[in-house]
N, C-alpha and C positions, 0 to 999 in steps of 0.2 A: 504494499499500499504506500502510496506517495505521501510524504509529509507536507505540512502546510508550506506554501511558497512564501509565507510572511513570517519571518523569524520572530517578529515582535507580537505575534498572536499567542495569547495565553489563555488557559482555563484556570480560574481562581475558585477555590471551594466556596460554595454558597455560605453567606454569613448574614448576621443581623445588620451589619454595616452596609446599608444601601440596597439590601435585598428586596424589601418591600417597595422602595422607591423605583427600583428597576421594574418590578412587576407592574407597577402602575403605569410606567412609560410604555410597556408592551401591551397594555390593556385598552387600546384604542379601537374604534370600529374597523379601521383599515387593517390593523395588526391581527385582529381576531375574526376577520371575515370568514375564514375557512374553519373556525373553531367554535361557531355557535354565537359569536358576539362577545362584547365585554362582560366581565364578571363584576359582581357587586363588591364594594370595599371589604365586606365581611368574608366573601369567598377568597379574595386575594390575600387577606390576613391568614386564612386557614391554609391556602396554598403555600404561602411563605413558611409557615410552621412545618408543613409536611416536607418541604425542601430542606429545612434545617435538620430534620430527623433522619434523612436519607444518608446512608454511608458514613464514612469516617470512623475513627477509633471509638470503640464502645457504643456504637450506634447499630442500627439494624442490619447494615450491610446489604440492603435491598436496592442498592444503586447509589447514585450521587448526582447532585446538581452543581452547576458551575456558572459563574459569571464570565462571559467572554470579554477579554480585553484586547485591544489593538493599540500598541504604542502607549500603554498605560491608561487608555480611556476605555470606559465601559461601552461595549459594542452590542451586548445582548446576553442571552442566557441559553444554556444547553444542558442536557443531562441524559442519564440512562436509569432505568428502573426495571424491576422484575414485573413480568406479566405472564399470563398463560395465553398462548396463541395456538389455536387448533389443537388443544390437548398437550402442548409442549411448553415447558418452562423456557422462557427466553428473556433477553434484555430488550426493552423498547427504548427508543430515543425520540426526542423532540427538541425544537429550538425556536428561538425568536431573535432576530437581529433588528436593532433599531434602524429606522429609515435612513438616517444619515450615513450608516455603514453598509447599507445594501448595495449590491452590484459590485462589490470589491473582493469577492472570494472569501469573506469572513465566515459564512455559514458552512461552506465546503471545508475550509481549514479546520473549523471547530468540530465538525462532524468526524473528520479523520482523527483529531485529537481525542474526542470522546470515545471513539472506537478503540483507541489504544488503552484508555482508562478501563473500559469494559472488559477488554482482553486481559488486562493485568488483574482485574478483580476475579477472574475465573468464573466458576459456577455454571456458565451457559455457553453453548457452542455458537449461538447466533445473536446478532443485534438486528432488530427490525425497526423500520420507520413506516408510518402509515399516513402519508400526506393525502389530502383530499385529491381526487382525480383531476379536479379543475384548478389545482394550485400548481401552476407551471414552475414557479420559482423553487418551491420545496422539492418537487419531483426532480428538477434539474440538479439540485444539491445532492440528492441521493445518487443519481447517475454519476455525477462528477467525483463523488466521494468513494465510489467503488462498489456500491450496493447493487444487487441484482434484482430486477423486477420480477416478482413471482406471479403477479396477476392482480385483478381487481377483486376487492372484498367489500362487505358492508361493515361499517365500524360505528360504534356508539361513543360519541364524544361531543359535548359533555353528556352526562347521563340524560337519557331520553331524546337525544338528537342523533338519529341514524343517518349516515350519509356514505356514498361510495368513496372508497379510498384505494390507493395503490399499496400493495404489500411489497415493500423493498426489504431485502435481507442481506446481511453482510456476515460471512463466516468469520468467526473469531479464532478458531483453532486452525493450525497449519496442517493437521493430520488428516 
């Protein structure tokens, strides 16, 4: 897998410092168009707490969330978490890149870096992404980051909102 072409692209572990503010910046109608729309402040606060509980020493180990930085500036968020897909335990990933950083390869580089994190965590052989079929940018990220398109599925996100998505999969083991 090719590493990020941007040496100043980093993943910083999710933290209380700026985490909730970043979620608020990613919670616009434009940024959530393919995710069922903006969440309430209460749901954002719950999401932030869930992100804090993921991974890390002494925590549940069920994944990890990160703040994406480019040249020290916050560019977005990405993570991986455990899910069951078609009867198999897998890692799932998702991301959001702030508008001013879009179109610069940030999401592709971050997806490659998060795949390395998921690989290092072990536990599962595959990392999946489920972008909406109509979300050209996120599907392009999957393709450029080395994921393989497995087909179209119906996915529930958020709860009660079913929509067609593409099932992209990246093998994490080399065997």
